[in-house]
C-alpha positions, 0 to 999 in steps of 0.5 A: 269042513263041511261049512268051510266047503261051503264058504269055498263053493260060494265064493268061487262061484259068485267070483265065476258069476262077476266073470261072466258078468264082465264078459257080457257085451251087448247082452250075450256072452260070446261061444268064445267066452264060454269056450275059454273059461271050460278051458280055464277050469280044466286047466285048475282040474289038472294041476293042483298047483298052476301059474301063469307060466304053465298055462298062459303061452308067451304070446297070451294065449290060454294053453290047449285053447287051440288044438286041444279045445274040441276034446276039452268040449267032448269031455264036458259033454259039449259038441265040436259043433259048439265052436271049432275054435277060439279065434278072438284075441278077447277071449285069451285076455277073457281067460286070463281075467279068469284065472287072476280072479280064481288066484290060479287056483290057489284059494282051492289049496286047502281042500282035499282032492274029492271036495276040490273037484267038486267045486270045480265041476260045480263051476263047469257046469254054470258054462256048460249051461250056457253052452247047452241053451245056445244050442237049443236056440230055434232055427228062424222060422218065418211065416210070410204072406204069399201076397206081399212082394219078394222084397218084402219076404227078404226084408223080413229075413233080414230084420228076423236076422238081425239079433243073431247074425251077428257080423251079418252071417246070414246075409253074406249065406243069403247073398251066396244062395242067391249067387249059386242059384243064378250062376249054375255054371259057376263055382261060388266060395263059400266061406264062414263069415267072419273069414273075411276078417282074418282072409284080407288078401280075398277080393270081397265076398264072392266073385264072379267073372269081372264082378266082385260082391261085398256084403255086410250089415254095417258099411265101414270104410275098410270095406269102401277100400277093397272096392276101391282096391278092386277098381285099381285091379280093374274089377266092378265091385258091387255092395250090398248091405242092408236096406236101412244102411244103404245111404250110410255106404252111398257117404262113405263111397262119396267121401273116397270119391268113388261113388260112381265107380262101384254098385250099392245095392240093398240085399233086400233088393237084390235078391229079391230082383233075382226072385223075380227074375228066375221066377219069370224065366222059369215059370215058376211063382215067386214063393217056390224060387225063394224057397230054393234059394233058402235051401241052397243057404241053408247047405252053404251054411251047415257047409262052414259055420257051426251056429246051425240056428241060423238056419232059416225056414219059411213057411 
């Protein structure tokens, strides 16, 4: 019996590892994938004889992956801060594939309850290990040369964030922090960086008076369309992109024949120019003003995002 248990344990570990490998996109396994995997294994632990109708809703979602997610994560010692909710359709598809690969738990049917649960707990430990690695990631720490220009400092921040800041999370909150520092009397909205994908009714990422700011790490036709809608509504759109994406943004605007009606700037230049202007107006040195913006950035990030490893430290 012991040999049979070890064989089943090895087979299921291989199945899980193959599934993780199949979910690896861009060299990374998303938090959504880890979370949905834990939800699936939790179902199998609680229901010995499960089926699609018991686990998958008519809409294709894994049951418990929304309202019960925080409780499930915490039951495996993964804090709520790891993920607020599974928000992508792809995560639910990944979950269904894992259930199918595990044959809906049928391969564990011959094991006594204690050994069956031992196998499943071993699988959850693989996923909680992934979560722990992610939670241990260090903040973005940067040593800046005080002799360099503010534009170079902002460039270093953007470049260091690029591998972690999927979808422009750092860029959006950096611009938000700069606007909050610059327009102290204005109410600068603070949204999760990916909320714009779902809340398409928003004019842009930030609106100040008649200006609508759009921040993206990868300009596309969609953001150009939003800029065109701003123009139709009598507002002036400002599209902010990394310096190496500025030409692409201008070409896209030219193709839609609005290039002469909107402002396109690099994030680096936009933030740096304000650092210089604020420092001059308030008789402060450039690095002090940048540090103030970074502190505001950290506050804004903590208010709406779960990936706190994106906090920035500049020295």
